[in-house]
C-alpha positions in Angstrom: 0.0 0.0 0.0 1.2 3.5 -0.8 2.1 5.5 2.3 2.4 9.3 2.4 2.6 12.1 4.9 1.1 15.5 5.1 2.7 18.6 6.5 0.5 21.6 7.4 2.1 25.1 7.8 0.2 27.9 9.3 2.0 31.2 8.5 1.1 34.8 9.2 -1.2 35.2 6.2 -2.0 31.7 4.9 -2.4 28.0 5.6 -0.4 25.6 3.4 -0.4 21.9 3.1 1.9 19.5 1.3 1.6 15.8 0.7 4.9 13.9 0.5 5.8 10.3 -0.4 8.3 8.2 1.6 11.2 9.6 -0.4 10.5 13.2 0.5 9.0 14.1 -2.9 6.3 16.7 -2.8 3.3 15.2 -4.6 0.7 17.9 -4.1 0.2 21.2 -2.2 -2.5 23.7 -1.5 -2.7 27.2 0.0 -5.5 29.4 1.3 -5.4 32.8 3.0 -6.4 33.4 6.6 -7.7 36.5 8.2 -5.9 39.1 10.3 -7.6 41.7 12.5 -6.0 44.9 13.6 -8.4 46.6 16.0 -5.8 49.1 17.3 -2.2 50.1 16.6 0.2 47.3 17.6 -2.7 44.8 17.9 -2.8 41.8 15.5 -5.3 39.1 16.0 -6.6 36.0 14.2 -9.4 33.4 14.6 -8.8 29.7 15.4 -12.1 28.9 13.7 -11.0 30.5 10.4 -7.6 28.8 10.6 -9.0 25.4 11.2 -11.4 25.7 8.4 -8.6 26.6 6.0 -6.5 23.7 7.4 -9.3 21.3 6.5 -9.7 22.8 3.1 -6.0 22.5 2.3 -5.7 18.9 3.5 -8.7 17.8 1.5 -7.3 19.4 -1.6 -3.8 17.8 -1.4 -5.3 14.4 -0.9 -7.6 14.8 -3.9 -4.8 16.4 -6.0 -2.3 13.6 -5.2 -5.1 11.0 -6.0 -4.3 9.0 -2.9 -6.9 7.3 -0.7 -7.4 8.8 2.8 -6.0 5.6 4.5 -2.7 6.1 2.6 -2.0 9.1 4.8 0.1 7.6 7.6 1.2 10.7 9.4 0.2 14.3 9.8 2.4 17.1 11.2 1.6 20.7 12.1 3.8 23.8 12.3 2.6 27.3 13.0 3.6 30.8 14.0 4.2 31.3 17.7 0.8 32.9 18.3 -1.4 32.6 21.5 -4.7 30.9 21.3 -7.4 31.2 24.0 -10.2 28.7 24.4 -13.0 28.4 27.0 -13.6 25.4 29.2 -15.6 23.7 26.4 -12.8 24.3 23.8 -14.6 27.1 22.0 -12.9 30.4 21.1 -12.5 32.9 23.9 -11.9 36.5 22.9 -8.5 38.2 23.4 -9.7 41.3 21.6 -10.8 44.7 22.9 -13.7 44.4 20.4 -14.9 41.4 22.3 -15.4 39.3 19.2 -15.3 35.6 20.4 -13.8 34.5 17.1 -10.8 36.9 17.5 -9.2 34.5 20.0 -5.5 34.6 18.8 -2.9 37.2 19.7 -0.4 36.9 16.8 3.3 36.7 17.2 3.7 40.1 15.6 1.3 41.8 18.1 3.2 44.3 20.2 0.6 45.3 22.8 2.6 43.7 25.6 5.8 45.7 25.5 5.4 47.0 29.0 4.7 43.5 30.3 7.8 42.2 28.7 9.8 44.9 30.4 8.2 44.0 33.7 9.2 40.4 33.3 12.7 41.3 32.3 13.0 43.6 35.3 12.8 40.5 37.6 16.3 39.3 36.4 15.1 35.8 37.0 17.4 32.9 36.3 15.0 31.5 33.7 15.6 34.5 31.5 19.1 33.1 30.8 17.4 30.6 28.5 15.7 33.2 26.3 18.8 35.2 25.6 18.5 37.3 28.8 15.1 39.0 27.9 11.7 38.0 26.9 10.1 39.6 23.8 6.6 40.9 23.5 6.3 38.3 20.8 6.4 35.6 23.4 3.5 34.2 25.4 4.1 35.2 29.0 4.0 39.0 28.2 0.8 38.5 26.2 -0.8 36.5 29.1 0.2 39.1 31.6 -1.2 41.8 29.4 -4.5 39.9 29.2 -4.6 39.6 33.0 -3.9 43.2 33.5 -6.0 44.8 30.8 -8.8 42.3 30.2 -9.1 40.4 33.4 -12.6 39.1 32.7 -11.5 37.6 29.4 -8.4 36.2 31.1 -10.6 34.4 33.6 -13.0 33.2 31.0 -10.3 31.4 29.1 -10.0 27.8 30.4 -7.1 26.8 28.0 -4.2 28.7 26.5 -2.3 27.1 23.7 0.4 28.0 21.3 -1.0 27.8 17.7 0.8 24.7 16.7 -0.4 23.0 19.9 -3.9 24.2 19.2 -3.8 22.4 15.8 -2.8 19.2 17.5 -5.5 19.7 20.1 -8.1 20.2 17.4 -6.9 17.1 15.5 -6.8 14.6 18.4 -9.3 16.2 20.9 -6.9 16.6 23.8 -4.0 19.0 24.6 -0.5 17.7 23.8 2.1 20.4 24.1 5.4 20.7 22.3 8.8 21.2 24.0 9.5 23.5 21.0 6.6 25.9 21.7 6.8 25.8 25.5 10.6 26.1 25.7 10.9 28.8 23.1 7.9 30.9 23.8 6.5 30.2 27.3 9.7 30.2 29.4 9.2 26.5 30.2 12.6 25.0 31.3 12.6 22.1 28.9 16.0 20.8 30.0 14.7 20.5 33.5 11.1 19.6 32.5 9.5 22.2 34.7 7.8 25.5 34.9 9.7 28.4 36.6 7.0 28.7 39.3 8.8 31.4 41.3 9.0 33.6 38.2 5.3 33.1 37.6 4.6 34.1 41.2 6.8 37.2 40.9 5.0 38.5 37.8 1.5 37.6 39.0 0.8 34.6 36.8 1.0 31.8 39.2 -2.7 31.1 38.6 -1.7 30.0 35.1 -0.8 26.7 36.6 -4.1 26.3 38.4 -6.8 24.3 36.7 -6.5 23.3 33.0 -5.0 26.6 31.5 -1.7 25.0 30.6 -2.7 21.4 31.0 -1.6 18.6 28.7 1.2 16.1 28.1 4.5 17.7 27.0 6.4 16.0 24.3 9.3 16.5 21.8 8.3 17.6 18.3 7.6 14.6 16.1 6.5 12.4 19.0 3.2 10.6 18.4 0.5 12.8 20.0 -2.3 10.5 19.1 -4.5 9.4 16.3 -7.0 11.7 14.5 -10.2 12.0 16.5 -13.3 10.9 14.5 -14.7 14.4 14.1 -11.4 15.9 13.0 -10.8 13.0 10.6 -14.2 13.6 9.0 -13.4 17.4 8.6 -10.0 16.7 7.1 -11.1 13.9 4.9 -8.8 11.4 6.5 -9.2 8.4 8.8 -8.7 7.8 12.4 -5.7 5.6 11.5 -3.6 8.7 10.7 -0.9 9.4 13.3 -0.8 13.0 14.5 2.6 14.4 15.6 3.4 16.8 18.4 3.8 20.2 16.7 6.5 22.7 16.1 7.0 26.4 15.4 7.0 27.2 11.7 10.6 28.5 11.6 11.8 25.3 13.3 10.0 23.2 10.8 12.0 25.1 8.2 15.2 24.2 10.1 14.2 20.5 10.0 13.6 20.9 6.2 17.1 22.2 5.5 19.6 21.0 8.1 19.7 17.3 7.0 22.2 15.0 8.5 24.8 17.6 9.5 22.9 20.3 11.6 25.8 21.4 13.8 28.0 24.1 12.2 25.3 25.6 10.0 22.6 28.1 10.7 19.2 27.5 9.3 17.8 30.8 8.1 14.1 30.9 7.4 13.4 34.2 5.6 10.0 35.5 4.7 8.0 38.3 6.2 10.4 38.1 9.1 13.5 36.0 9.5 14.6 33.4 12.0 18.1 32.0 12.4 18.4 28.6 14.2 21.8 27.1 15.2 22.1 23.6 16.7 24.7 22.6 19.3 25.4 19.7 21.5 26.2 21.9 24.5 24.2 25.0 25.6 25.4 28.3 24.3 24.3 31.5 26.1 24.2 34.2 23.5 23.2 37.7 24.8 20.2 39.0 22.9 19.6 35.7 21.0 16.9 33.4 22.2 17.8 30.2 23.9 19.6 28.0 24.5 16.5 25.7 24.2 16.7 22.0 24.8 14.8 19.7 22.4 13.2 22.4 20.3 14.1 20.9 17.0 15.9 17.6 17.6 15.2 15.9 20.9 18.8 15.4 21.6 20.3 18.8 21.2 20.2 22.5 22.0 19.4 25.4 19.7 19.8 29.2 19.7 17.3 31.3 17.8 18.0 34.7 16.4 15.6 36.7 14.4 14.8 39.8 12.4 11.2 41.1 13.0 11.0 42.7 9.6 12.7 41.1 6.5 10.5 40.6 3.5 8.0 43.0 5.1 10.7 45.7 5.2 11.7 45.2 1.6 8.0 45.5 0.5 7.6 48.6 2.6 10.6 50.4 1.1 9.3 49.6 -2.4 5.7 50.7 -1.7 6.9 53.9 0.0 8.3 55.2 -3.3 6.5 57.3 -5.9 8.1 55.0 -8.5 6.4 51.9 -7.2 3.0 52.4 -9.0 4.5 52.7 -12.5 6.9 49.9 -11.7 4.0 47.6 -10.6 2.1 48.5 -13.8 5.2 47.7 -15.9 5.7 44.3 -14.2 2.1 43.4 -14.7 2.3 44.3 -18.4 5.4 42.2 -18.8 4.1 39.3 -16.8 6.9 39.5 -14.3 7.5 40.8 -10.8 8.7 44.1 -9.5 11.6 42.4 -7.9 12.8 41.0 -11.2 12.6 44.4 -12.8 14.5 46.0 -9.9 17.1 43.3 -10.0 17.6 44.0 -13.7 17.9 47.8 -13.0 20.5 47.2 -10.2 22.6 45.1 -12.6 22.4 47.9 -15.2 23.5 50.5 -12.6 26.4 48.2 -11.6 27.5 48.3 -15.2 28.4 51.9 -14.8 29.3 52.2 -11.1 30.8 49.6 -8.9 28.5 50.1 -5.9 25.2 51.9 -6.5 24.4 51.9 -2.7 27.8 53.2 -1.7 26.5 56.4 0.0 23.0 55.1 0.9 22.7 53.3 4.2 19.8 51.7 6.0 19.3 50.5 9.5 16.6 47.8 9.3 15.0 48.3 12.8 11.7 49.6 11.5 9.9 47.0 13.6 12.4 47.0 16.5 15.3 44.6 16.8 14.7 41.0 17.9 18.3 39.9 17.9 21.0 40.5 19.1 20.0 43.9 20.6 16.6 42.6 21.8 15.0 46.0 21.8 11.5 46.3 20.2 11.5 50.1 20.7 14.3 50.7 18.2 13.5 52.4 14.9 14.6 52.2 11.3 17.0 54.8 9.8 18.2 55.8 6.4 21.0 58.2 5.4 22.1 59.4 2.0 18.5 60.0 0.8 18.0 62.4 -2.2 14.9 63.9 -3.8 15.0 61.2 -6.6 11.7 59.5 -7.3 12.5 57.6 -10.4 13.2 53.9 -10.8 17.0 54.3 -10.4 16.4 56.0 -7.0 14.1 53.1 -6.0 16.6 50.5 -7.2 19.3 52.1 -5.0 17.0 52.1 -1.9 16.0 48.5 -2.7 19.7 47.4 -2.9 20.6 49.2 0.3 17.7 47.6 2.1 18.7 44.1 0.9 22.2 44.8 2.3 20.8 46.1 5.6 18.8 43.0 6.1 21.9 41.0 5.3 24.0 42.9 7.8 21.4 42.1 10.4 22.0 38.5 9.8 25.7 39.0 9.9 25.3 40.7 13.3 23.3 37.7 14.7 25.8 35.1 13.4 28.7 37.0 14.9 27.0 37.1 18.2 26.4 33.3 18.0 30.0 32.6 17.1 31.3 34.8 19.9 29.4 32.7 22.4 30.3 29.2 21.4 28.8 28.3 18.0 31.0 27.8 14.9 28.6 28.7 12.1 30.3 28.4 8.7 27.4 27.9 6.4 23.9 29.4 6.0 21.2 27.0 5.0 18.4 29.0 3.6 14.7 28.6 3.1 11.6 30.7 2.8 10.0 33.1 0.3 13.1 35.2 -0.1 15.1 32.3 -1.5 13.5 33.0 -4.9 15.3 36.4 -5.1 18.8 35.8 -6.6 20.0 39.4 -5.9 19.2 39.1 -2.2 20.9 35.7 -2.0 24.0 37.3 -3.6 24.0 40.2 -1.2 23.5 37.9 1.8 26.5 35.7 0.9 28.7 38.8 0.2 27.6 40.6 3.3 28.2 37.7 5.7 31.1 36.2 3.9 29.5 32.8 4.2 28.3 30.4 1.6 24.5 29.9 1.2 23.0 26.5 0.6 19.6 26.8 -0.9 17.6 23.5 -1.0 16.4 22.2 -4.3 13.4 21.0 -2.5 10.9 23.8 -3.2 8.9 23.6 0.1 11.4 22.8 3.0 9.0 24.2 5.7 6.2 21.9 4.5 8.7 19.0 4.3 9.8 19.7 7.9 6.2 19.5 9.1 5.7 16.3 7.1 8.8 14.9 8.8 7.0 15.2 12.1 4.1 13.1 10.8 6.6 10.6 9.2 8.3 10.1 12.5 5.1 9.9 14.5 3.8 7.2 12.1 6.8 5.0 12.9 8.3 5.1 9.4 11.5 6.7 10.8 13.1 6.0 14.2 13.8 9.6 14.9 13.6 13.1 13.5 17.3 13.0 12.8 16.8 9.9 10.8 13.9 11.5 8.9 15.9 14.6 8.2 18.9 12.6 7.0 16.7 10.6 4.6 14.4 13.2 3.3 16.4 16.5 3.0 17.7 16.5 -0.6 20.4 18.3 -2.5 21.0 22.1 -2.5 22.5 24.8 -4.6 25.4 26.8 -3.2 25.8 30.6 -3.5 29.4 31.5 -2.7 30.5 34.9 -1.4 32.6 37.0 -3.8 35.8 37.8 -1.9 36.5 40.9 -4.1 33.6 42.7 -2.4 34.5 41.9 1.2 36.1 45.3 1.9 33.1 47.2 0.6 30.7 45.2 2.8 33.1 45.5 5.8 32.9 49.3 5.4 29.1 49.4 5.0 28.7 47.0 8.0 30.7 49.5 10.1 28.2 52.3 9.0 25.3 49.9 9.8 26.5 49.5 13.4 27.3 53.2 13.7 23.7 54.1 12.8 22.5 52.3 16.0 25.1 54.2 18.1 23.8 57.4 16.5 20.2 56.5 17.3 21.2 56.0 20.9 22.9 59.4 20.9 19.8 61.1 19.5 17.7 59.4 22.2 19.9 60.7 24.9 19.7 64.3 23.5 15.9 64.2 23.4 15.7 62.5 26.8 17.5 65.5 28.3 14.3 67.5 27.6 12.5 65.4 30.3 
């Protein structure tokens, strides 16, 4: 009988599913958008009802497209953004929104309402914070929970179960909560290496009642462990059978790491680059990297540690810079007329500029902190900067800004990798996946800016593959996630850095770091007014 596995990836704007065979070949995929709600500035919410509906739609479509029978699907794995889901005692949506809409029961990872709560938690200086790079981020779950308790106490009390989004998907699939060491260790301050909650920290910040009742109940397992079989109702909704094994879930970026690291994870950093970017480095011993999340035990492979760096705005920043230009509208019309993308047209224009001048962005510098800095400065209040701007509004001016922004994002990655290597890692290769892998100019600049080779997988959907690996392991077809990764991760294409450009990027990187120092000086000047 044919056996296959389905990976489901819930990103910020869509649900995707991929069906893979036992050799790791993608046989079918589907994608559908999901809703976002922004009731106020810095608030970003979603609906678990909407997300589950789209999950079911995608799974049904890939089974039909691959022309397999439902009983051929041996395993199902879920990954998702690290967003917070609130349910009532009966498992129904419980609002987290000031609009009091019950369906708006998810606080997204990118929601920044809990900045003050993150600062309050960090002010404790608790030992547990060592395992999140020294500071929690408002993107994590404890600050969000503390915000709910402080600002919406009735809705906090009404919620009987809080889950990370990946764990919610598993809960919805099997009918009971099974939590992942990945989600809890990376986003909830759970001390995975000691298999315990930091109860005294929860008491200090006023969240000790989180451990009372069923709010964080559930078995805690490593990603890829068998969580259970599909419950009858979920099997019917998904178009599968109750014989399908459901794996313990994982965060979306970590699924991408599984999909690219293969059988040699140590010594490389997995970079998952899309709207934001995540950088995951694996080690056998814990590395404490200031400003970089972790070390987390068992968050990707059950027998190792990871550190997780990140950039809060990556593709989102590039898109913003493009749309902020008067030249964008005509560029978009041109791309539509030619049947291509604005990025392809700008890449061509950059190459034309490089034909007449060595470095078109030589005097234009960008600091990519438009949405704060996740790593290694760990300061969500930081802002973006640009220097060397002219009145130019034509396509050449936009091409220069675009190139300078690609370089700034690349310098952000360089900064993270330097911090990792200074604290015990030995990263010598970037293994890349995500939407930005399709942009050859950005890949070229990333390799040149970091001085490291990039390995871009030939597998077109490594995040979906990583999620499917969970299901393949849970089904028993592979003995471990490492075995699944070694067998299923395929070949890659290498983009090598060009050494003749190293001195240029070294100079621009100095400017990049100086921009941060300048911002701090400006803050000090303005603070003197107070």
